[in-house]
ChimeraX commands (.cxc) that place a marker at each C-alpha (Angstrom):
marker #1 position 9.12,17.65,-2.33 radius 0.5
marker #1 position 9.73,15.61,-5.45 radius 0.5
marker #1 position 7.38,17.88,-7.36 radius 0.5
marker #1 position 9.60,20.83,-6.42 radius 0.5
marker #1 position 12.65,18.99,-7.78 radius 0.5
marker #1 position 10.91,18.12,-11.03 radius 0.5
marker #1 position 9.29,21.52,-11.43 radius 0.5
marker #1 position 10.86,24.38,-9.45 radius 0.5
marker #1 position 7.74,26.47,-10.03 radius 0.5
marker #1 position 5.49,23.87,-8.41 radius 0.5
marker #1 position 3.68,25.33,-5.43 radius 0.5
marker #1 position 3.26,23.31,-2.25 radius 0.5
marker #1 position 0.87,25.21,-0.01 radius 0.5
marker #1 position 1.50,22.94,2.98 radius 0.5
marker #1 position 5.28,23.46,2.77 radius 0.5
marker #1 position 4.73,27.21,2.56 radius 0.5
marker #1 position 2.39,27.19,5.56 radius 0.5
marker #1 position 4.79,25.06,7.61 radius 0.5
marker #1 position 7.74,27.29,6.65 radius 0.5
marker #1 position 5.80,30.35,7.76 radius 0.5
marker #1 position 4.94,28.59,11.00 radius 0.5
marker #1 position 8.65,27.94,11.63 radius 0.5
marker #1 position 9.40,31.60,10.93 radius 0.5
marker #1 position 6.66,32.62,13.37 radius 0.5
marker #1 position 8.20,30.41,16.06 radius 0.5
marker #1 position 11.55,32.11,15.45 radius 0.5
marker #1 position 9.97,35.59,15.58 radius 0.5
marker #1 position 8.06,34.69,18.73 radius 0.5
marker #1 position 11.18,33.41,20.47 radius 0.5
marker #1 position 13.05,36.54,19.33 radius 0.5
marker #1 position 10.39,38.77,20.87 radius 0.5
marker #1 position 10.33,36.84,24.13 radius 0.5
marker #1 position 14.12,37.03,24.42 radius 0.5
marker #1 position 14.09,40.74,23.61 radius 0.5
marker #1 position 11.37,41.49,26.17 radius 0.5
marker #1 position 13.10,39.41,28.84 radius 0.5
marker #1 position 16.44,41.11,28.24 radius 0.5
marker #1 position 18.31,37.88,27.49 radius 0.5
marker #1 position 21.24,38.77,25.26 radius 0.5
marker #1 position 21.28,35.53,23.30 radius 0.5
marker #1 position 20.20,34.68,19.79 radius 0.5
marker #1 position 16.76,33.28,19.11 radius 0.5
marker #1 position 17.98,30.41,16.93 radius 0.5
marker #1 position 19.40,28.21,19.74 radius 0.5
marker #1 position 16.42,28.88,22.00 radius 0.5
marker #1 position 13.97,28.27,19.17 radius 0.5
marker #1 position 15.79,25.06,18.28 radius 0.5
marker #1 position 15.60,23.82,21.87 radius 0.5
marker #1 position 11.94,24.80,22.12 radius 0.5
marker #1 position 11.11,22.93,18.91 radius 0.5
marker #1 position 13.21,19.92,19.97 radius 0.5
marker #1 position 11.42,19.72,23.33 radius 0.5
marker #1 position 8.02,20.09,21.67 radius 0.5
marker #1 position 8.80,17.29,19.21 radius 0.5
marker #1 position 10.47,14.94,21.72 radius 0.5
marker #1 position 7.68,15.40,24.28 radius 0.5
marker #1 position 5.16,14.90,21.46 radius 0.5
marker #1 position 3.46,18.20,22.19 radius 0.5
marker #1 position 3.73,18.96,18.48 radius 0.5
marker #1 position 3.71,16.11,15.92 radius 0.5
marker #1 position 6.53,16.02,13.39 radius 0.5
marker #1 position 4.04,16.26,10.54 radius 0.5
marker #1 position 3.25,19.87,11.54 radius 0.5
marker #1 position 6.71,21.07,10.49 radius 0.5
marker #1 position 8.27,18.33,8.35 radius 0.5
marker #1 position 7.47,19.61,4.84 radius 0.5
marker #1 position 8.28,23.20,5.72 radius 0.5
marker #1 position 11.58,22.21,7.28 radius 0.5
marker #1 position 12.53,20.17,4.22 radius 0.5
marker #1 position 11.67,23.06,1.93 radius 0.5
marker #1 position 13.71,25.52,4.02 radius 0.5
marker #1 position 16.68,23.13,3.98 radius 0.5
marker #1 position 16.39,22.81,0.21 radius 0.5
marker #1 position 16.60,26.62,-0.07 radius 0.5
marker #1 position 19.47,27.00,2.42 radius 0.5
marker #1 position 22.09,27.40,-0.31 radius 0.5
marker #1 position 20.66,30.88,-0.94 radius 0.5
marker #1 position 21.98,31.96,2.47 radius 0.5
marker #1 position 25.57,31.64,1.21 radius 0.5
marker #1 position 25.22,34.26,-1.53 radius 0.5
marker #1 position 25.48,37.42,0.66 radius 0.5
marker #1 position 28.64,36.27,2.50 radius 0.5
marker #1 position 30.35,35.45,-0.80 radius 0.5
marker #1 position 29.52,38.92,-2.15 radius 0.5
marker #1 position 30.85,40.49,1.08 radius 0.5
marker #1 position 34.10,38.56,0.84 radius 0.5
marker #1 position 34.53,39.59,-2.79 radius 0.5
marker #1 position 34.12,43.25,-1.81 radius 0.5
marker #1 position 36.53,43.02,1.14 radius 0.5
marker #1 position 39.45,41.46,-0.70 radius 0.5
marker #1 position 42.04,43.62,1.13 radius 0.5
marker #1 position 40.87,42.33,4.53 radius 0.5
marker #1 position 40.99,38.78,3.24 radius 0.5
marker #1 position 44.55,39.24,1.96 radius 0.5
marker #1 position 45.75,40.79,5.24 radius 0.5
marker #1 position 44.11,38.36,7.67 radius 0.5
marker #1 position 43.63,35.18,5.68 radius 0.5
marker #1 position 45.09,32.73,8.21 radius 0.5
marker #1 position 42.83,33.57,11.20 radius 0.5
marker #1 position 39.84,33.68,8.87 radius 0.5
marker #1 position 40.77,30.30,7.40 radius 0.5
marker #1 position 41.14,28.81,10.88 radius 0.5
marker #1 position 37.75,30.15,11.95 radius 0.5
marker #1 position 36.01,28.96,8.78 radius 0.5
marker #1 position 37.57,25.48,8.81 radius 0.5
marker #1 position 37.16,25.12,12.57 radius 0.5
marker #1 position 33.55,26.27,12.44 radius 0.5
marker #1 position 32.80,23.92,9.57 radius 0.5
marker #1 position 34.36,20.94,11.34 radius 0.5
marker #1 position 32.61,21.78,14.61 radius 0.5
marker #1 position 29.27,22.16,12.82 radius 0.5
marker #1 position 29.71,18.86,10.98 radius 0.5
marker #1 position 30.66,17.01,14.17 radius 0.5
marker #1 position 27.78,18.46,16.20 radius 0.5
marker #1 position 25.32,17.77,13.38 radius 0.5
marker #1 position 26.51,14.17,13.14 radius 0.5
marker #1 position 26.23,13.71,16.91 radius 0.5
marker #1 position 22.75,15.25,16.94 radius 0.5
marker #1 position 21.53,13.05,14.08 radius 0.5
marker #1 position 23.07,9.96,15.66 radius 0.5
marker #1 position 21.45,10.72,19.02 radius 0.5
marker #1 position 18.07,11.39,17.40 radius 0.5
marker #1 position 18.27,8.14,15.41 radius 0.5
marker #1 position 19.09,6.16,18.55 radius 0.5
marker #1 position 16.18,7.72,20.45 radius 0.5
marker #1 position 13.77,7.00,17.58 radius 0.5
marker #1 position 15.05,3.42,17.24 radius 0.5
marker #1 position 14.52,2.79,20.96 radius 0.5
marker #1 position 10.99,4.20,20.85 radius 0.5
marker #1 position 10.04,2.07,17.86 radius 0.5
marker #1 position 11.40,-1.12,19.43 radius 0.5
marker link #1:1,2 radius 0.2
marker link #1:2,3 radius 0.2
marker link #1:3,4 radius 0.2
marker link #1:4,5 radius 0.2
marker link #1:5,6 radius 0.2
marker link #1:6,7 radius 0.2
marker link #1:7,8 radius 0.2
marker link #1:8,9 radius 0.2
marker link #1:9,10 radius 0.2
marker link #1:10,11 radius 0.2
marker link #1:11,12 radius 0.2
marker link #1:12,13 radius 0.2
marker link #1:13,14 radius 0.2
marker link #1:14,15 radius 0.2
marker link #1:15,16 radius 0.2
marker link #1:16,17 radius 0.2
marker link #1:17,18 radius 0.2
marker link #1:18,19 radius 0.2
marker link #1:19,20 radius 0.2
marker link #1:20,21 radius 0.2
marker link #1:21,22 radius 0.2
marker link #1:22,23 radius 0.2
marker link #1:23,24 radius 0.2
marker link #1:24,25 radius 0.2
marker link #1:25,26 radius 0.2
marker link #1:26,27 radius 0.2
marker link #1:27,28 radius 0.2
marker link #1:28,29 radius 0.2
marker link #1:29,30 radius 0.2
marker link #1:30,31 radius 0.2
marker link #1:31,32 radius 0.2
marker link #1:32,33 radius 0.2
marker link #1:33,34 radius 0.2
marker link #1:34,35 radius 0.2
marker link #1:35,36 radius 0.2
marker link #1:36,37 radius 0.2
marker link #1:37,38 radius 0.2
marker link #1:38,39 radius 0.2
marker link #1:39,40 radius 0.2
marker link #1:40,41 radius 0.2
marker link #1:41,42 radius 0.2
marker link #1:42,43 radius 0.2
marker link #1:43,44 radius 0.2
marker link #1:44,45 radius 0.2
marker link #1:45,46 radius 0.2
marker link #1:46,47 radius 0.2
marker link #1:47,48 radius 0.2
marker link #1:48,49 radius 0.2
marker link #1:49,50 radius 0.2
marker link #1:50,51 radius 0.2
marker link #1:51,52 radius 0.2
marker link #1:52,53 radius 0.2
marker link #1:53,54 radius 0.2
marker link #1:54,55 radius 0.2
marker link #1:55,56 radius 0.2
marker link #1:56,57 radius 0.2
marker link #1:57,58 radius 0.2
marker link #1:58,59 radius 0.2
marker link #1:59,60 radius 0.2
marker link #1:60,61 radius 0.2
marker link #1:61,62 radius 0.2
marker link #1:62,63 radius 0.2
marker link #1:63,64 radius 0.2
marker link #1:64,65 radius 0.2
marker link #1:65,66 radius 0.2
marker link #1:66,67 radius 0.2
marker link #1:67,68 radius 0.2
marker link #1:68,69 radius 0.2
marker link #1:69,70 radius 0.2
marker link #1:70,71 radius 0.2
marker link #1:71,72 radius 0.2
marker link #1:72,73 radius 0.2
marker link #1:73,74 radius 0.2
marker link #1:74,75 radius 0.2
marker link #1:75,76 radius 0.2
marker link #1:76,77 radius 0.2
marker link #1:77,78 radius 0.2
marker link #1:78,79 radius 0.2
marker link #1:79,80 radius 0.2
marker link #1:80,81 radius 0.2
marker link #1:81,82 radius 0.2
marker link #1:82,83 radius 0.2
marker link #1:83,84 radius 0.2
marker link #1:84,85 radius 0.2
marker link #1:85,86 radius 0.2
marker link #1:86,87 radius 0.2
marker link #1:87,88 radius 0.2
marker link #1:88,89 radius 0.2
marker link #1:89,90 radius 0.2
marker link #1:90,91 radius 0.2
marker link #1:91,92 radius 0.2
marker link #1:92,93 radius 0.2
marker link #1:93,94 radius 0.2
marker link #1:94,95 radius 0.2
marker link #1:95,96 radius 0.2
marker link #1:96,97 radius 0.2
marker link #1:97,98 radius 0.2
marker link #1:98,99 radius 0.2
marker link #1:99,100 radius 0.2
marker link #1:100,101 radius 0.2
marker link #1:101,102 radius 0.2
marker link #1:102,103 radius 0.2
marker link #1:103,104 radius 0.2
marker link #1:104,105 radius 0.2
marker link #1:105,106 radius 0.2
marker link #1:106,107 radius 0.2
marker link #1:107,108 radius 0.2
marker link #1:108,109 radius 0.2
marker link #1:109,110 radius 0.2
marker link #1:110,111 radius 0.2
marker link #1:111,112 radius 0.2
marker link #1:112,113 radius 0.2
marker link #1:113,114 radius 0.2
marker link #1:114,115 radius 0.2
marker link #1:115,116 radius 0.2
marker link #1:116,117 radius 0.2
marker link #1:117,118 radius 0.2
marker link #1:118,119 radius 0.2
marker link #1:119,120 radius 0.2
marker link #1:120,121 radius 0.2
marker link #1:121,122 radius 0.2
marker link #1:122,123 radius 0.2
marker link #1:123,124 radius 0.2
marker link #1:124,125 radius 0.2
marker link #1:125,126 radius 0.2
marker link #1:126,127 radius 0.2
marker link #1:127,128 radius 0.2
marker link #1:128,129 radius 0.2
marker link #1:129,130 radius 0.2
marker link #1:130,131 radius 0.2
view
């Protein structure tokens, strides 16, 4: 990871492999949900599947750790398309700015709170297991 920060062109084959493995899990869960007719997104189900696999120690953390860190480091790229869309839809933004602001701020706060609770819970579980 540090090599990627020092040299953005550095190539970490293990991180790439682990990232592809995470994508394959997502695609697999998507296909299963589509075949079963469940009308929910694959991300929450994939997250729960991965969480169960890690907590039950079916899959060791080392299998996905580098890939997950690399994907998180690249996550800022996911914000570029929404910004371009907002710039193109300026009239909608001007007409309905208050509900959009409430949704964005509310979603951000909810995401931050749930992330903090998840991290806190995971840290407590790991601390208990190590003790």
